[in-house]
C-alpha positions in Angstrom: 83.1 95.7 116.9 85.1 95.0 113.0 88.8 96.2 113.7 91.7 96.8 110.9 95.4 96.7 111.7 98.7 98.3 109.8 101.3 96.8 111.2 104.8 96.1 109.3 105.3 92.4 111.4 103.1 89.6 110.3 104.0 87.9 113.4 102.5 90.8 115.5 99.4 90.6 113.6 99.1 86.9 113.9 99.3 87.6 118.2 96.7 89.9 117.9 94.5 88.0 116.0 95.1 84.9 118.4 94.3 87.1 121.5 91.2 88.8 120.0 90.3 85.1 118.8 90.5 83.8 122.4 89.0 86.5 124.2 85.7 86.4 122.3 83.3 88.2 125.1 84.8 91.5 123.6 83.0 91.5 120.7 86.4 92.2 118.7 86.8 91.3 114.9 90.2 91.3 112.9 88.9 91.8 109.8 92.0 93.3 107.8 95.3 93.1 108.5 97.6 95.7 106.3 101.3 95.0 105.8 102.6 97.7 104.0 100.7 101.4 104.4 99.2 101.5 100.9 97.3 98.8 102.0 95.0 100.7 104.3 92.9 101.3 101.4 92.3 97.6 100.9 91.1 97.1 104.8 88.1 99.5 104.1 86.5 97.5 101.8 85.8 95.4 105.1 84.2 98.3 107.0 86.4 98.6 110.2 85.3 100.7 112.9 88.6 101.0 114.7 91.8 100.9 112.8 95.0 100.2 114.7 98.6 101.6 113.6 101.4 100.0 114.9 103.9 102.7 114.9 107.1 101.2 114.9 106.8 102.2 111.4 106.7 105.5 111.9 106.5 108.0 109.3 105.0 105.9 107.5 102.2 105.0 109.7 101.3 108.8 109.7 100.8 108.5 106.2 98.5 105.7 106.4 96.7 108.0 109.0 96.5 110.7 107.1 94.7 108.4 104.3 92.4 107.1 106.3 91.1 110.3 107.7 90.6 111.3 104.5 88.4 108.0 103.8 86.3 108.8 106.9 87.8 106.0 109.3 85.8 107.0 112.6 88.6 106.2 115.1 92.2 105.4 114.7 94.4 104.4 117.5 98.2 104.3 117.1 100.3 101.9 119.3 103.4 103.6 120.6 106.5 101.2 122.1 107.2 105.1 124.1 104.8 106.8 125.0 107.8 110.1 124.9 108.2 109.0 121.3 108.8 112.5 119.0 106.5 111.5 116.9 103.5 111.9 119.7 102.7 115.4 119.2 102.4 115.5 115.7 100.1 112.3 116.1 97.7 113.6 118.5 97.3 116.7 116.4 96.6 114.6 113.7 93.5 113.6 116.1 95.2 109.7 116.5 94.5 108.5 120.0 97.7 107.4 121.5 97.8 104.3 123.3 101.4 102.3 124.6 101.8 99.2 122.9 101.5 96.7 125.4 102.7 92.6 124.7 99.8 91.2 126.9 97.2 93.0 124.6 94.8 93.3 127.7 95.1 97.4 127.7 93.8 97.4 124.1 91.5 95.4 124.4 89.5 97.0 127.0 90.3 100.2 124.9 88.3 98.5 122.0 86.0 97.2 124.5 84.9 100.7 125.6 84.6 101.7 122.5 81.4 99.6 121.6 
């Protein structure tokens, strides 16, 4: 499965990519990392099946999600530091899947594997 990631932190992206590479059994490949909301359109050239949004960017993350939805990305997962964030109801209303950001990445990788 090809996964794209929008994050404001190159370190965050590098850690996620390293984790995915260390678990080839998951069948997940990071095909693009965008470091600004406007970069999400470039990721579509790599045909990701899932787009991960680092919601520490909050409003920019929601704007990027709207662009991705218009482009027809089949699954958008929003990663949140806290599940009591006041923007989560808006994300849910937009149809985004909400996942708590876990520095171990295990829960996210399990969720991606369940997507197939």
